[in-house]
C-alpha positions as CSV (number, residue, x, y, z in Angstrom):
1,X,91.2,114.5,75.8
2,X,91.2,111.5,78.2
3,X,91.8,107.9,77.3
4,X,90.3,104.9,79.1
5,X,91.5,101.4,78.5
6,X,89.8,98.2,79.7
7,X,91.6,94.9,79.7
8,X,89.2,92.0,79.7
9,X,89.6,88.2,79.3
10,X,88.8,88.2,75.6
11,X,89.9,91.6,74.5
12,X,91.1,95.1,75.1
13,X,88.8,98.1,74.6
14,X,89.8,101.8,74.5
15,X,88.0,105.0,74.3
16,X,88.9,108.7,74.1
17,X,86.6,111.4,75.5
18,X,86.8,115.2,75.8
19,X,86.3,117.3,78.9
20,X,82.5,117.2,78.4
21,X,82.5,113.3,78.4
22,X,81.8,113.2,74.7
23,X,83.3,110.2,72.8
24,X,86.0,111.2,70.3
25,X,87.2,107.8,69.3
26,X,87.0,104.0,70.1
27,X,89.0,100.9,69.4
28,X,88.9,97.2,70.3
29,X,91.3,94.3,69.9
30,X,90.6,90.6,70.6
31,X,92.9,88.5,72.8
32,X,93.5,84.8,72.7
33,X,91.5,83.0,75.4
34,X,93.2,81.9,78.6
35,X,94.4,78.3,78.8
36,X,93.5,76.5,82.1
37,X,92.8,79.9,83.7
38,X,96.3,81.1,82.9
39,X,97.5,83.8,80.4
40,X,100.8,85.1,79.3
41,X,101.1,88.8,80.3
42,X,102.8,89.7,77.1
43,X,99.4,89.1,75.4
44,X,98.0,91.9,77.5
45,X,100.8,94.3,76.5
46,X,100.4,93.4,72.9
47,X,96.7,94.0,73.1
48,X,97.1,97.2,75.0
49,X,99.6,98.7,72.5
50,X,97.6,97.5,69.5
51,X,94.3,99.1,70.7
52,X,96.1,102.3,71.8
53,X,97.8,102.5,68.4
54,X,94.4,102.1,66.6
55,X,92.9,104.8,68.9
56,X,95.7,107.3,68.3
57,X,95.2,107.1,64.6
58,X,91.8,108.6,65.1
59,X,92.9,111.7,67.1
60,X,95.6,114.2,67.9
61,X,97.9,112.6,70.5
62,X,99.2,116.0,71.7
63,X,95.8,116.7,73.2
64,X,95.8,113.7,75.6
65,X,95.9,114.7,79.2
66,X,95.8,111.3,80.9
67,X,95.1,107.6,80.6
68,X,93.1,105.5,82.9
69,X,93.4,101.7,82.9
70,X,91.3,98.9,84.4
71,X,91.6,95.1,84.3
72,X,90.1,91.9,85.6
73,X,90.0,92.1,89.4
74,X,91.5,89.0,91.0
75,X,94.0,88.3,88.2
76,X,97.5,87.9,89.7
77,X,100.9,88.3,88.2
78,X,104.3,87.8,89.9
79,X,107.2,90.0,88.7
80,X,110.8,90.5,89.4
81,X,112.5,93.8,90.4
82,X,112.4,95.1,86.9
83,X,108.7,94.3,86.5
84,X,109.3,91.3,84.2
85,X,106.7,88.6,84.7
86,X,107.8,85.4,86.4
87,X,105.5,82.7,85.0
88,X,102.0,83.0,83.7
89,X,99.3,85.1,85.3
90,X,96.5,83.3,87.2
91,X,93.3,84.7,85.9
92,X,90.4,86.0,88.0
93,X,88.4,82.8,87.8
94,X,91.3,80.4,88.7
95,X,90.0,78.3,91.6
96,X,92.9,76.0,92.3
97,X,93.8,77.6,95.6
98,X,91.3,75.7,97.7
99,X,93.6,74.9,100.7
100,X,94.8,78.5,100.8
101,X,91.2,79.7,100.8
102,X,90.5,77.5,103.8
103,X,93.4,79.1,105.7
104,X,92.1,82.5,104.9
105,X,88.6,81.6,106.1
106,X,90.0,80.8,109.5
107,X,91.6,84.3,109.9
108,X,90.0,86.9,107.6
109,X,86.9,88.8,108.8
110,X,83.7,87.5,107.2
111,X,83.2,90.8,105.3
112,X,86.6,90.6,103.6
113,X,86.6,90.2,99.8
114,X,89.7,87.9,100.2
115,X,87.6,84.8,100.9
116,X,87.3,82.1,98.3
117,X,89.7,80.1,96.1
118,X,89.5,82.7,93.3
119,X,90.7,85.6,95.5
120,X,94.0,87.3,94.7
121,X,95.2,86.5,98.2
122,X,94.5,82.8,97.9
123,X,96.4,82.8,94.6
124,X,99.4,84.6,96.2
125,X,99.6,82.1,99.0
126,X,99.3,79.2,96.5
127,X,102.1,80.5,94.3
128,X,104.4,80.9,97.4
129,X,106.7,83.4,95.7
130,X,110.4,82.8,95.8
131,X,113.2,85.4,96.4
132,X,113.3,86.5,92.8
133,X,109.7,87.8,93.1
134,X,109.5,91.5,94.1
135,X,106.0,92.4,93.1
136,X,102.5,90.8,93.3
137,X,100.6,92.7,90.6
138,X,97.1,92.9,89.3
139,X,96.5,93.1,85.5
140,X,96.1,96.9,85.4
141,X,99.0,97.4,87.9
142,X,101.4,95.8,85.5
143,X,100.3,97.8,82.5
144,X,100.7,101.0,84.6
145,X,104.1,99.9,85.6
146,X,105.1,99.3,82.0
147,X,103.9,102.8,81.1
148,X,105.5,104.7,84.0
149,X,108.3,102.5,85.3
150,X,106.5,102.5,88.7
151,X,105.5,98.9,89.7
152,X,104.0,98.0,93.0
153,X,101.1,100.4,92.9
154,X,97.5,99.4,92.8
155,X,94.0,100.8,93.6
156,X,91.4,100.0,96.2
157,X,89.1,98.2,93.8
158,X,91.7,95.7,92.6
159,X,93.1,95.3,96.1
160,X,89.9,94.2,97.9
161,X,90.5,90.5,96.9
162,X,94.0,90.8,98.2
163,X,92.6,91.6,101.7
164,X,92.7,95.4,101.5
165,X,90.4,97.0,104.1
166,X,88.6,99.9,102.4
167,X,87.1,101.1,105.7
168,X,90.4,101.5,107.5
169,X,92.4,102.2,104.3
170,X,95.0,99.5,104.9
171,X,96.3,96.1,104.2
172,X,95.3,94.7,107.6
173,X,97.4,93.0,110.3
174,X,95.7,89.6,109.9
175,X,97.6,89.1,106.7
176,X,100.7,88.6,108.8
177,X,99.1,85.6,110.4
178,X,99.0,84.0,107.0
179,X,102.7,84.6,106.4
180,X,102.2,87.1,103.6
181,X,105.4,88.8,102.5
182,X,104.3,92.5,102.8
183,X,107.2,93.6,100.6
184,X,105.4,92.1,97.6
185,X,102.2,93.9,98.3
186,X,101.3,97.1,96.4
187,X,100.9,100.6,97.6
188,X,97.1,101.1,97.5
189,X,95.7,104.3,96.2
190,X,92.2,105.6,95.5
191,X,90.9,104.8,91.9
192,X,91.7,107.6,89.6
193,X,94.7,108.9,91.5
194,X,97.5,110.0,89.2
195,X,100.4,107.6,89.4
196,X,103.2,109.1,87.4
197,X,104.0,110.5,83.9
198,X,104.4,108.0,81.1
199,X,108.1,107.4,80.5
200,X,109.9,109.2,77.6
201,X,110.8,105.9,76.1
202,X,107.1,104.8,75.9
């Protein structure tokens, strides 16, 4: 069996399918609405574990081969070296980073998805991370990190609004002109690429 979990703004949905794509079980948990386009990451983890627990009650956990996770593209969370959140997450629709978006507009290619005040890159520039920050994470990245102990890994879809160039498969050189700290940026992988086993503790 294979599990898919979707983190949305208002809830977490999970589904289990077999190798033929047939649905075995489903579960859904509601989340508190973001306040001023911000949300506490612990809400995501609580929702994730609650829906996964509800799903596992409907099936044999020993038959699970893998778990795939997605979340709201453009939501940004800063974390320390242990993956612990530093402050609230800025949600995908947070548009406060107007000045940063103007800086990006002067440098980024017109086809980049990093344009606009709601882009992940604009949010990162706005937050101006201090030395305690080691990871700039998307919503799904953080959940994967909690499950595997491997933070700082993302996928191409999430990373487009961070400036990722899907044609050349890279976080481009023009990011340096904006003063972006590359050590905070994730390793970008193709969607669906196995990251790591779930930790024994989890």
